[in-house]
N, C-alpha and C positions, 0 to 999 in steps of 0.2 A: 476452381479456387477453393481450398479447404483449409480452415483454421481450427486448431484444437486449443481449447481454453481449459486450463487446469485451475483448481480452486474456484470452480464455476458457480458454486452456490454461496460463496462467501461475499463479504462486503465489496471487495474489489472485483472479483470475478463477475458478479451480477452487473456491475457498472460496465465492464468491458463488453459483455454480451449485449447490453442495452445500446451501447454506442456503435456496435457493429450492425445493428438492425438497419435494413434498407441499403446496405452496402453492395449487395449482390454476391457476397462471399458465402460459401457453405460453411456453417459453423457447427462444430462438434464440441460437446461439453462433457468433460470427464467428471464423473461423480460416483460415489460409493453406492448410491441408492437411486438409480434412474426412475424407479417406480414412484418415488416420492418427489422427484424434481418437478418444478413448475417453470419450465423454460418458455420463452416466447415462441410463437409459431415459426417453424423453419429451422429451429435449433435441435440438433440430434443429440440425445443423451447417450453417453458411452460409459459402460460400467467399468470401474477401476479406480485406483488411487496411486500415488507415487511410491507406495511401498510394495506394490504388486508388479514384479518385473514382467511376467508373462502378459498380464493385462495391459501394461504400459506399452510393451512392444506391439501388441495388437492395435492399440489406439493410435500409435504413431504411423501405422501403415497407411500409405496413400494420402498423407497430409502434406501440405506445403509449408505451413507456418505454425509456430507454436507460441502460445502465451504460457510462460512458466511462472507459477506462483507456488513456492514451497511453503507448507504450513509452518506456523510457529510451534514446532514440536522439538522434543529432545534430540531427535535424529534428523533435524531439518537439513543439515549439511549433506548427510548421506543420501537423502531423498533427492535433493537438488542435483548433486553430482551425477547420480545414476540416471536421472531423467535427461540431463544434458548429454551423457554418453549414448543413451538410447536414441535420442534425437539425431545425434551425429551419425550413428550407425545406420539410421533409417534414411539418411540423406535429406533431412528437413532443410528447406531452402532458407528459411528465416526464423529467428527466435526473438521474442521480446521477453526479457527477464526482469522480474520485479525485485530489485535490490533494496537499498536503504540509504538515505542521506547521512553522510558522515561515517559510512561503514568502514572506510580506511582509517579513520582517526580514532574511533571508539573501540580500540582493540581489546578492551577488557569487558565489553558487553557481548555475551555469547552470540545472540542472533545477528548482531552487526558483523561480527567477525566471520560467521558462517556465510553470510551473503557476500562479503568481500572476497572470501576464498573462492566462491563460485565465479565471481568476476575475474579472478586470476586464471581460472580454468578457461573461461571464454577467451581471454587474451592469449594464453599459451597455446591453445588449440586453434586459435584464429577462427572462432566460430562466427557465422554471419548473424550477429545479434545486436539488438538495441538494449542497452541497460538503462532501466528507469530507476532513479533513486529518490523515492518519496520521503518527505519529512514526516513528522508526527501527524496523524490524520486528524483533521478538524472534527470529524464526526465521532471520534472517540469520546468527545466531551458531552455527547448526548447522555452518556451514562451518569453524568453529574446533575441531571435534572432535579432529582429529589433534594440534593444538598443545596442547589441554587434556590429552588422554590420554597422549600420548607425551613431551611436553616440560614439562608442568605450567605452561603460560603461557596467559594470556588475551591474544589478539593484536589486538584492535581498539582503536585509540588514542583512546578516548572522552574522556579527560581527567577533571578533577575538579569541573567545574561541575554536572554532572547531566543525564541524559537520561531522559525518561519513555517508555521503549520500549513498543510495543504488539504484542499477539499477532495474527498474521494471521487467526486464526479469529474474533477480535472484529471485525476489519475486514470480513470476509465477512458476518458476522451483521448488522452495522450497515448495510452496503450493501443486503443483501436486505430488511431491514425498511423502509428508505426507498424502495426500488424498489416494494415491494408497497403501501406507503402511497400513493404517487403513482399506481400502476397502478389501484388500487381507487377512486380519487377520480373523481367524475363530471366534474370540471373541473380545469384546471391549478392547482397549489397555489403559494403564495408561496415565495420563496427561503428556504433554510435552510442553516446551516453548523454542522458539528460538528468539534471537535478530537478525534482518536482517539489516545488515549495511555494508558499504564498508570499505576497508582497510585503508583509509586515513582520517585524521582529517583536513577537509577543512576549511580554514579561508578566510577572505576578501583578504588578501595578496596572499595566495597560489592559490586561485581560479583565481585571476586576472592574475597571472603569467602563469597558465595553459592556459587560453584563449588567452593571448598575444602570447604564443608559437604556439598555434593551428591556430590562425588567422593571424599570422605574422604581428601584429600591436599592439600598446600599448592599453591595456584595463584597464580602471580606475574603481575603486570601487565607487559606487554611494554614499556610506556613510550609517550611522546608523540611518537616519532620519525616525522614525516610523510614524510620522504624515503624511509625504509624502507617505509612503508605504500604510497606511490605506486609504488615499484618492484615490490612484490608484486602490486599491482593491474594493472600493465602486463603482468605475466607471465600474467595471467588474462583480459585483455580489451584493448580499444582504448585508445590513449594518451589520447584526449580524455576518455574515461570515467574513467580512472585519476585524471586531474587534477581532474575534477569531484568525485569522491569525496574527494580530498585537501582541496579547498576546503570541503566539507561538514564533514569531521572537524576542520578548523582552526576553523570556527565553533563546533562543539561544544566544543572545548577553550577557546575564548575566551569564549563566551557561554552555553553550555549550551542545553538545549531541554526545559525543565521545564513540565509542565502545571499549571494552577491548580486549586484545589479545585473551582471552578465548572465547569471543563472536565470533570473526573471525574464530578461530579454529573450533568451533562447526558448524558454517555455512559452512565452507569449507568441513567439513566431510559430512554434509547433501547433499551439491551440488555435491560432488565428484570432486571439483575443487575450486580454489580461487574465491571469488566474484569479479565482474567486477569493474574497477576503473573509477573515474571521468575523468582522463586524456584520457583514451581510448574513452569515450563518447564525449569529446570535440573534439578530433582528428577526429572521425567519423562524427560528426556534421559539422565540418569545411569542410571536403571533400564533404559532401552532399550539403551544402549550396553553394559551389563553382561550383557544377555541375560535379565534377570529379567522 
């Protein structure tokens, strides 16, 4: 049993690898810098990335199951489609693809539409894949620590419609379970899709109240100013990515991204437990930040 994990050193990839530990599966981790990677015992580092066709073909040899996470890059769609085609040519038995929640609806958000296009390829080519559609990552808000602690503000312009944020540990757990289910099957399994989302529809008001309780101080919402948000994002990364994130936040403000009860039921069944809550994340973060 051999599983190849792409995006292996990132936030989600490390969670997938952690949740595969002790499963008995042979795990290979694709990375540009194997010499710097710090993987758990038993995980084999494989040099390459999704832009290197030759290296990717070599990495796909003799594997049974693939976890495909395409980076948030300007050529994300090309990388993902090529990786899917190489997996198909290599006869990979099962694929778990990390897509995005509301990818079909947010057609004006570039990285959402890229992921939805890959889903269309999976369907049209009838690939043996599980599509995981995570919502906004709860742990993204760790970046807001200074604003919360020093200025008493929550700085992500999520609006008032509601977002069902998901814990990255639940993403890793769900991915590992589906990888192992496909890995352990004697034959390719039919396509499957899961929405990965938390149980709460978080809004500007509710998230402010959660942080106020966790930090024992008033936390104000920074507001819906997308110009200011885009400027902050440009200070931290490329301009195209800042605009992509602006468009995503705009859709959150206009339409929200709330999971249905059925979505939560199916994720609960997959995990064998309810998905984690933002309130627990905030309480844990507050304790960690206070040194307790």
